[in-house]
C-alpha positions, 0 to 999 in steps of 0.5 A, spaced: 408 434 565 409 441 567 405 447 570 406 453 566 403 460 566 402 464 560 401 471 559 399 475 553 399 482 552 395 487 549 398 487 542 398 479 542 390 479 543 389 485 539 384 482 534 379 476 534 384 473 529 390 474 534 386 471 539 385 465 535 392 465 534 393 465 541 388 459 542 392 455 537 399 456 541 395 454 548 392 448 545 399 446 542 402 446 549 396 443 552 396 437 547 403 436 549 401 434 556 402 441 560 397 444 564 396 451 562 394 457 566 393 463 561 393 471 563 391 476 558 391 483 558 385 487 555 385 488 547 391 493 545 388 500 546 382 498 549 384 501 556 386 507 553 379 508 550 376 506 557 380 512 560 378 517 555 371 515 556 371 516 563 375 523 562 369 525 558 365 525 564 370 528 569 377 530 568 379 527 574 375 520 575 374 517 582 379 512 582 374 506 585 369 508 579 375 508 574 377 501 576 370 498 575 371 501 568 378 499 566 377 492 569 372 490 563 377 490 558 380 484 560 373 481 562 372 481 554 379 478 552 378 472 557 371 470 555 373 471 547 380 466 549 376 461 553 371 461 547 376 460 542 379 454 546 372 451 547 371 451 539 378 447 538 376 442 543 380 444 549 376 445 555 377 452 558 374 457 563 375 464 564 375 468 571 376 475 573 381 477 578 375 477 583 373 470 581 380 467 582 380 471 589 386 475 587 386 479 594 389 486 594 390 492 598 385 498 597 390 503 593 385 504 587 389 504 580 395 502 583 394 496 588 398 491 590 397 483 591 396 481 598 394 474 597 391 469 592 386 463 593 389 458 588 384 453 590 379 454 585 384 454 579 387 448 582 380 444 582 380 446 574 387 444 573 385 437 576 379 437 572 383 438 565 381 445 564 385 451 561 384 456 566 384 463 563 385 469 568 384 476 567 390 480 568 391 487 571 386 486 576 384 484 583 379 485 589 380 488 596 377 486 603 371 489 602 370 486 595 371 493 591 374 491 584 382 494 584 387 494 578 394 494 579 397 499 575 400 499 567 403 493 566 400 489 572 398 483 567 405 481 568 405 482 575 398 477 575 402 472 571 408 472 576 403 472 582 399 466 580 405 462 578 408 463 585 402 461 588 401 455 584 408 453 584 408 453 577 414 450 573 415 456 569 412 463 567 412 465 560 411 472 558 409 473 551 410 479 547 412 483 541 420 481 541 423 474 541 427 475 548 431 480 552 437 483 548 443 486 549 440 493 548 435 495 543 436 492 536 433 499 533 439 502 536 444 497 535 443 492 529 448 488 532 444 487 538 444 479 541 438 476 544 440 473 551 439 466 552 439 467 560 439 473 564 439 473 572 433 476 576 438 482 578 440 484 572 433 484 569 431 488 575 437 493 573 435 493 566 428 494 567 429 500 572 434 503 567 430 503 561 429 497 558 421 496 556 421 488 555 418 487 562 415 491 568 419 492 574 414 489 579 413 483 575 421 482 575 421 483 583 416 478 584 419 473 580 425 474 584 422 474 591 419 467 589 424 464 585 419 463 579 423 462 573 421 467 567 421 466 560 420 472 555 418 469 548 415 472 542 407 471 541 407 469 534 414 466 532 417 460 535 424 460 539 427 459 545 426 466 548 430 468 554 430 465 561 430 469 567 433 466 573 437 466 580 442 462 577 449 466 576 454 460 575 453 460 567 453 468 567 460 468 570 462 465 563 458 470 559 461 477 557 462 481 563 456 486 561 450 483 559 446 489 557 446 496 555 440 500 558 438 507 556 433 512 558 431 518 554 426 521 559 431 524 564 431 531 566 437 535 570 436 540 576 442 544 579 441 549 585 448 553 586 451 557 592 447 553 597 450 554 604 454 548 606 451 546 612 449 539 616 442 537 613 442 541 606 441 535 602 434 534 606 432 541 606 433 540 598 430 533 597 425 533 602 420 538 599 422 535 592 419 528 595 413 532 598 411 534 591 411 526 589 417 527 585 422 521 585 429 523 584 434 518 581 441 520 581 445 525 585 451 529 585 454 534 590 460 539 590 463 543 595 466 550 593 472 553 597 467 559 599 463 554 604 457 553 599 455 547 595 452 546 588 447 540 588 445 537 582 439 531 581 435 528 576 428 527 575 423 524 570 422 529 564 415 529 566 416 531 573 421 537 571 417 543 571 414 541 578 421 540 581 423 546 578 418 550 581 419 547 588 427 548 587 426 555 585 422 556 592 427 552 596 433 557 593 429 563 595 428 560 602 436 558 602 439 564 599 442 560 593 445 563 588 441 560 582 437 554 579 438 551 572 435 546 569 436 541 563 432 537 559 436 535 553 440 529 557 439 522 557 442 516 561 446 510 559 447 504 563 452 498 563 449 492 567 452 485 568 453 480 574 460 479 571 462 486 574 463 483 581 469 479 579 472 484 574 476 490 575 476 496 571 469 496 568 468 503 569 474 506 566 473 501 560 466 505 559 469 512 560 475 510 555 469 508 550 465 514 551 472 519 551 474 516 544 467 518 541 468 525 545 462 524 549 462 528 555 460 525 562 455 529 566 454 525 572 456 518 574 452 513 579 454 506 580 452 499 584 455 492 584 452 490 577 451 497 574 454 503 572 450 509 569 452 516 566 448 522 564 450 525 557 447 530 552 441 526 549 444 528 542 450 523 543 445 517 546 445 512 540 452 514 539 454 512 546 450 506 546 453 503 540 460 505 542 459 501 549 456 495 545 462 494 541 467 496 547 464 490 551 464 485 545 457 485 545 456 485 538 453 479 534 458 475 529 457 477 522 450 474 519 447 474 526 445 481 527 438 482 530 432 484 525 
């Protein structure tokens, strides 16, 4: 008998019919002898609907009241799923984050979990009940309802699995696992049987949308085995684990991630003096803009060109700040580019293989794709290229690193 935490996202519980299907799946595990805790999101589109309602009252709703409002979406889902289970003869009980006592800090709309009181759930499990918990929400020390930010239900599931020392946390979604890259871009993409937390964290941070970064971080920190599965199709999914040993027998590269939401900014002709990087990036950080990749080139005339990338949504804000910096520092010019994308190769096998980066650059060169920026770590290499070449680059790299599925085994 195993203790399993199962998390179902918004599309998985998007209608009453789908909630009934989820209940059938949970019942099957329960009938097999497993103890089950289910974490659910709000029904698909419900959180957006609630936020839109709030914005009809105020363009910038008070964060505390917004949390009170949007947390109701999950409350509907947990009650419906508990009803569906009870109808099938499965003893079940639903809990909000407050009832479980998922204690968070007081950062409304983006709270972080501090502690979980698992005693109530443990009593229900011993009594033979399936416990259905609202994802995405908690409560601060003063009893105020808080929410964990978009994708917070994944984090709730992993946190509960850690607190209860569950055998596995299963994340059910609309894909049947983690793929070597997006199957919509590369038809020969393959589902991975296993991937390490480290690789998954890199993939998530570099553009893969399968799992939320915070959930992967949490799972890695507390050694919670994670499995990504399809909500309505049978299959083994992908196991995310600490174990690297078997990964060493797999290809050097586990996957290729990409991100279209990139923008590039360059300030040219800045005096090359100590502290120049802080003088540029300090005000950018103060404007709450996150910087990704950075390149600095020193010229012969004792000036430097400083280039960095930001999320495309932050481009106009960052450009305005940079123009002010340029005026203060006497820089020659500021230029920007929103037609770029980032492509990354990820794999723990890089640690034991030389020449991975050069193999990547050779594959791109063969397709006449120019590399604008490069960033590396122990297990990843990222490049910035023109966005129009993104899909060509991903397909070329997928083939170059021998990730293509054998004939007749391509992704749907």
